[in-house]
N, C-alpha and C positions, 0 to 999 in steps of 0.2 A: 330361759325356755330350754327343755331337754328335747335334742334331735335325735331321734332313733337313728342308728347306722350312720350318723355323722362321721364317725371315726374312721369310717371304710375308706374316705378320701385319704387319710393319712396312712393307712395301712396298704392301699393301692400303690402310692407313691414309693413306699417302702420296698415293696415286692417287686415293682417293676425296675426300680434302681438296682437292687440286689441281683436281679438276672444279668444286668449289665457289668456286674462285678465278679465275674467268675475267674477261672484261669485264664492265662494270656489269650487275648483275642475276645474274651467274654463268653467262651465256650465250655462250660465246665461247672463242677459243683460250687457251691458258695463256701469259701472259707469262714472260719469264726470271725464275728466281728471284732476290728480293732478299735482303738480309741479314735473318735470323730476328729478330723483335722479340718481347719478352714483354709482352702486355698486361695491365692490371689484371685479375686473376683472384681470385676469393673462393673458396677451396676450405675444406673441413670440416679441423679441426686434427687429426683422427685418422682412420683408416680404419675403418668400421664394416661388418659383414656386411650383406648384403642379402638376406635369406631370402624365399622366395616368400609371397605373403599365403595366409593360412588357406584361403581359398576363391578361385576364379577370377572373383570380380565385377570387372566392368569399372568402373575409375574414372571419376568424372564427368568429361566433357569429352575422354575418350578413346575410341578404337575399336580392336577387335582386328583385327590383321593376320595373316594365315594364310600360313606358307611350307610348308606340308605337315607335317613333324615339328615344326617351329619356329612358335612363337606369340608374339606381343608386341602390347602396345597403346600406340598414338600418338595424337597429337592428332586430333580429328575432322575438321580440315580438310585432313590430309595426303592425298595421292594417290599410286598405285603399287599395291604388292602383290608376290605370289610371282613370282619373274623368270620362270619357265617359261610363265606366261601372258602377262606382259609382252611376251616376246620373240615371241610369236605373234600380237601385235596387228598390226593392218594400218598402211600409211603414214600414213594419215589419223588412225587412232588415236594414233599417236605425236606427230603434229603437234600434235593436241588437248591432248597433255600438256606441250607446251612444248619449245623446243629445249634447254632444261637436260637433260631426261630423254633426248633424241635422242643428246645427249654421253655420257650414262652408258650408254645401250643399247650403244654402241660398245665401251665397256669391258668390259661384261658378255659381250658376243659373243666376246671373246677368251678367256674362261674360264668358259663358261656352267656347267660341273660345280661350281665354286666358289661362285657366287652363289646365295644363296636368296631374299632378299627386298630390295626396294628401296622406298622411300616418301621424299616430300620436300614442303615446303611450297611450294604454288605463289604464295603472296603473298610479293612480292619484300621483302627486308627493307632497312633503311635503308642498310646497309654495302655493299650490292652483291654480297653473299656469299650463295649459295643455302644453305637449311637442308635437309640429308637425313640420312636413317637408312638403313644397310644391313646386312644379316647375309650373311656368307660362311662357309663350312666348309673345313676343311682335316683331312688325316689326319696322326696323330702316332703315335710308337712308344709302345705300351702302357706306362704307368708313368711317363710324363713328368710332371713336377712343374709348378705354377704359377711357381715361382721359376725353373727351368730355362726355361721359355717366355718369361718375362719377361726374362732375360738374353739370351736369343737374339734377341728382338725388339729389344731396345735396342742390340744389337751391329751391327745393320743399318740402324738409324734414320738416314736421310739427313740432310744439315746443313740442309736447307730446314725442317727440323722441330726446335723446342726442346722437350724435355721439362720441362713444368711442374711435373707431379707424377705419382708412380707408386706402385703398391702391389698387394699381393694381397688379394682380397676374397672374397664368396661371393655367387654369383647364382643362385636357384632351387635353391638345395640344392648347387650345384657350385662347386668352387674356381674362381678366375677371377682374370686380371691386369687391373688397370685402369690406363691410361695417359690422362694429360690432356697435350695437346700443342698447342703454339702454331706457326702457320704463317704466313709472309708471302710473298706473290708480288706482285711489282710494287707494293708498297704496300697491299695489301688483304690484312687479317689475318683469320685463322680460327682458332677453337678447335675442336678434335676431341677428343672422349671416346671412348675405345675399350677394349672389354671383350673378352677372349679366354677363353671358357668352356671348361673341360676337362670332355670328357664321353667316358671311357675312352679309346679310341685316337683320338678325333675332338675338334676343337676348332670351336667356334661364336665368331666374331668379330661383335660388335654394334658397330658404330661410328656415332656421332652427331656431326654437323659443322654448324657455323654461324658467322657472323661474330663477330669478337671483341667488338662493342659490343651484342651479343644474347645472350652467353653466360650472364650473370647472370640475365637475366629467364628464358631457356629451361632452365638447369640445374635448377630445381625440377621441371619436367615430366620431363625426361630421368630424374632420379632415380626419379620415380614410375613411368616407363615400364619401365626395366630391372627393377623388382620384379615386373612381370607376365609377365617371360619364363618360358616354360615350353615342355617338350619331350613330345611324344606326339600321336597322332592323336585 
């Protein structure tokens, strides 16, 4: 089955990961891609479903980010929010969020209808790679399966990314593709964990990115975060 635009999932992951891999602090132009490297990553031995919690209680240390129909909890220190509101911010507001968000805003402006939510950690990590979370949406033919989406995304995955692990799981009661990807730009290594969540003829892409040396510490928080994903007003 041919899935129109399915490759956008792979390219969205690349674009967002590349933004995090700029100059020190993640704030700068993207260097020429280097040879992908696989950092030490500790992954679960088997994929397990991640059903929604029985109630919508916000886990300790997290806060809810609202993107309209999309809701997710992220660490309390993260800044950002729904894309529509962020793009309406003034120049001074953009400056207050830092040059990293300014760079991201340029990407969002190119396809404002695709991006739903963006948030990031304003505290610079030791690796010089910014940590951010984004949610995008795209339309798919009704009946598209998670396996078809996974294969389509992998078929267009650029050489700058190495697939560390992959699988089909469940998020918020919906079937989802999960990819763990390693990226290396100019010696700066990043890990991206991307979920493509199938919702009828729509796919919600939840993409977490951070420096390779921070992945093990942040991974439990991301696992907790994705369990809070839900759709509805």
